[in-house]
MDAnalysis code that builds the backbone (N, CA, C; Angstrom):
import MDAnalysis as mda
import numpy as np

u = mda.Universe.empty(189, n_residues=63, atom_resindex=np.repeat(np.arange(63), 3), trajectory=True)
u.add_TopologyAttr("name", ["N", "CA", "C"] * 63)
u.add_TopologyAttr("resid", np.arange(1, 64))
u.add_TopologyAttr("resname", ["GLY", "CYS", "SER", "ASN", "GLU", "GLU", "VAL", "GLY", "MET", "ARG", "LEU", "GLY", "ILE", "SER", "PRO", "ARG", "THR", "ALA", "LYS", "ALA", "HIS", "CYS", "ASP", "VAL", "LEU", "ARG", "GLN", "LYS", "LEU", "GLY", "VAL", "THR", "ARG", "ARG", "ARG", "GLN", "ILE", "PRO", "VAL", "ALA", "TYR", "ARG", "GLU", "LEU", "THR", "GLY", "ASP", "ASP", "PRO", "LEU", "SER", "ARG", "SER", "LEU", "ASP", "PRO", "THR", "ARG", "VAL", "GLY", "SER", "ARG", "ASP"])
u.atoms.positions = np.array([
    [63.324, -27.801, -66.127],
    [62.729, -27.444, -67.360],
    [62.186, -28.626, -68.081],
    [61.531, -28.341, -69.017],
    [60.979, -29.546, -69.917],
    [61.582, -29.509, -71.175],
    [61.841, -30.641, -71.855],
    [62.430, -30.840, -73.186],
    [61.419, -30.374, -74.218],
    [62.045, -30.251, -75.264],
    [61.399, -29.772, -76.558],
    [60.077, -30.877, -76.747],
    [60.374, -32.061, -76.419],
    [59.609, -33.093, -76.786],
    [58.313, -33.118, -75.746],
    [58.848, -32.823, -74.415],
    [57.642, -32.713, -73.445],
    [56.768, -31.386, -73.747],
    [57.596, -30.243, -74.210],
    [56.721, -29.110, -74.405],
    [55.632, -29.274, -75.606],
    [56.192, -29.948, -76.740],
    [55.548, -30.245, -77.687],
    [54.329, -31.222, -77.458],
    [54.354, -32.190, -76.724],
    [53.410, -33.190, -76.363],
    [52.354, -32.310, -75.482],
    [52.716, -31.492, -74.551],
    [51.738, -30.786, -73.679],
    [51.045, -29.765, -74.650],
    [51.598, -29.351, -75.484],
    [50.887, -28.312, -76.296],
    [50.398, -28.546, -77.643],
    [50.487, -29.982, -78.013],
    [50.013, -30.241, -79.181],
    [50.915, -30.014, -80.526],
    [52.172, -29.523, -80.363],
    [52.904, -29.179, -81.248],
    [54.360, -30.106, -81.477],
    [55.165, -30.028, -82.514],
    [56.030, -30.843, -82.771],
    [57.229, -30.278, -81.810],
    [58.192, -31.172, -81.378],
    [59.368, -30.711, -80.844],
    [60.157, -29.595, -81.629],
    [60.052, -29.889, -82.926],
    [60.796, -28.899, -83.650],
    [60.020, -27.405, -83.600],
    [58.652, -27.446, -83.627],
    [58.130, -26.025, -83.423],
    [58.374, -25.581, -82.022],
    [58.350, -26.418, -80.914],
    [58.768, -25.945, -79.630],
    [59.973, -25.412, -79.546],
    [61.001, -25.839, -80.229],
    [62.357, -25.354, -80.152],
    [62.314, -23.920, -80.905],
    [61.577, -23.889, -82.011],
    [61.681, -22.572, -82.752],
    [61.005, -21.552, -82.013],
    [59.861, -21.877, -81.166],
    [59.465, -20.735, -80.538],
    [60.139, -20.488, -79.262],
    [60.758, -21.467, -78.640],
    [62.027, -21.087, -77.614],
    [62.969, -20.359, -78.116],
    [63.541, -20.466, -79.297],
    [64.581, -19.747, -79.820],
    [64.163, -18.246, -80.130],
    [62.866, -17.995, -80.393],
    [62.439, -16.811, -80.522],
    [62.313, -15.883, -79.188],
    [61.758, -16.546, -78.152],
    [61.625, -16.172, -76.861],
    [63.162, -15.686, -76.493],
    [64.050, -16.597, -76.658],
    [65.243, -16.278, -75.943],
    [65.892, -15.068, -76.620],
    [65.611, -14.991, -78.108],
    [65.947, -13.715, -78.802],
    [65.327, -12.413, -78.213],
    [64.168, -12.364, -78.348],
    [63.194, -11.348, -77.767],
    [63.391, -10.898, -76.127],
    [63.828, -12.007, -75.393],
    [64.317, -11.519, -74.105],
    [65.563, -11.270, -73.781],
    [66.429, -11.541, -74.641],
    [67.782, -11.211, -74.567],
    [68.635, -12.259, -73.615],
    [68.194, -13.375, -73.740],
    [68.804, -14.597, -72.934],
    [69.436, -15.536, -73.858],
    [70.747, -16.014, -73.312],
    [71.212, -17.103, -74.065],
    [70.847, -18.589, -73.933],
    [70.435, -18.748, -72.718],
    [69.944, -20.104, -72.108],
    [68.583, -20.362, -72.137],
    [68.028, -21.324, -72.259],
    [66.581, -21.600, -72.179],
    [65.941, -21.245, -70.734],
    [66.943, -21.909, -69.728],
    [66.198, -21.716, -68.367],
    [66.349, -20.440, -67.823],
    [66.716, -19.304, -68.830],
    [66.893, -18.030, -68.347],
    [65.485, -17.334, -68.860],
    [64.724, -17.898, -69.598],
    [63.373, -17.527, -70.120],
    [62.370, -17.042, -68.908],
    [62.078, -18.067, -68.091],
    [61.161, -17.564, -67.077],
    [61.905, -16.337, -66.043],
    [63.037, -16.516, -65.881],
    [63.529, -15.293, -65.007],
    [63.237, -14.058, -65.919],
    [63.677, -13.860, -66.829],
    [63.612, -12.791, -67.811],
    [62.325, -12.143, -68.032],
    [61.258, -13.230, -68.221],
    [59.947, -13.157, -68.242],
    [59.293, -12.434, -67.038],
    [59.499, -12.969, -65.978],
    [59.228, -12.299, -64.608],
    [59.639, -11.074, -64.353],
    [60.977, -10.920, -64.729],
    [61.345, -9.439, -64.554],
    [60.797, -8.352, -65.460],
    [60.472, -8.896, -66.763],
    [59.793, -8.009, -67.565],
    [58.360, -7.683, -67.119],
    [57.726, -8.831, -66.737],
    [56.125, -8.735, -66.586],
    [55.563, -8.614, -65.168],
    [56.632, -9.138, -64.016],
    [56.179, -9.349, -62.814],
    [55.418, -10.437, -62.668],
    [54.897, -11.264, -63.555],
    [54.247, -12.532, -63.667],
    [55.027, -13.680, -63.751],
    [54.517, -14.590, -62.899],
    [55.278, -15.917, -62.776],
    [54.683, -16.984, -63.714],
    [55.621, -17.116, -65.014],
    [55.162, -18.011, -66.041],
    [55.203, -19.539, -65.602],
    [55.678, -19.816, -64.556],
    [55.587, -21.201, -64.068],
    [54.358, -21.632, -63.288],
    [53.656, -20.518, -62.938],
    [52.346, -20.763, -62.284],
    [51.258, -20.961, -63.158],
    [51.529, -20.715, -64.628],
    [50.507, -20.973, -65.578],
    [50.238, -22.296, -65.994],
    [49.139, -22.577, -66.422],
    [48.731, -23.982, -67.057],
    [49.354, -24.006, -68.404],
    [49.912, -25.485, -68.686],
    [50.335, -25.638, -70.013],
    [49.151, -26.263, -70.814],
    [47.895, -25.877, -70.520],
    [46.753, -26.610, -71.071],
    [46.626, -25.846, -72.606],
    [46.745, -26.779, -73.735],
    [46.576, -26.118, -74.902],
    [45.285, -25.467, -75.414],
    [44.490, -25.879, -74.621],
    [42.911, -25.480, -74.895],
    [42.972, -23.911, -74.482],
    [43.731, -23.360, -73.589],
    [43.751, -22.010, -73.044],
    [44.644, -21.237, -73.734],
    [45.501, -21.722, -74.819],
    [46.520, -20.872, -75.383],
    [45.799, -19.975, -76.226],
    [46.215, -18.761, -75.927],
    [45.521, -17.616, -76.667],
    [44.048, -17.177, -76.488],
    [43.561, -17.815, -75.402],
    [42.057, -17.503, -74.869],
    [41.984, -16.449, -74.057],
    [41.148, -15.718, -74.101],
    [41.018, -14.581, -73.242],
    [39.786, -14.826, -72.359],
    [39.836, -15.029, -70.967],
    [38.687, -14.947, -70.211],
    [38.094, -13.987, -69.763],
])
């Protein structure tokens, strides 16, 4: 997995913001460890979050 610094750089946000978003995701998905987020997401949606682009220009866009 990526560090908060790496996620922040890829998405154009601060490492602190990346951590805050990660904390919210963990709480909503009911997991305790960051590395459990993709597994819980996949179980919930059937989608593979690791196959998605981390291109910040696509965040929130609807094609």
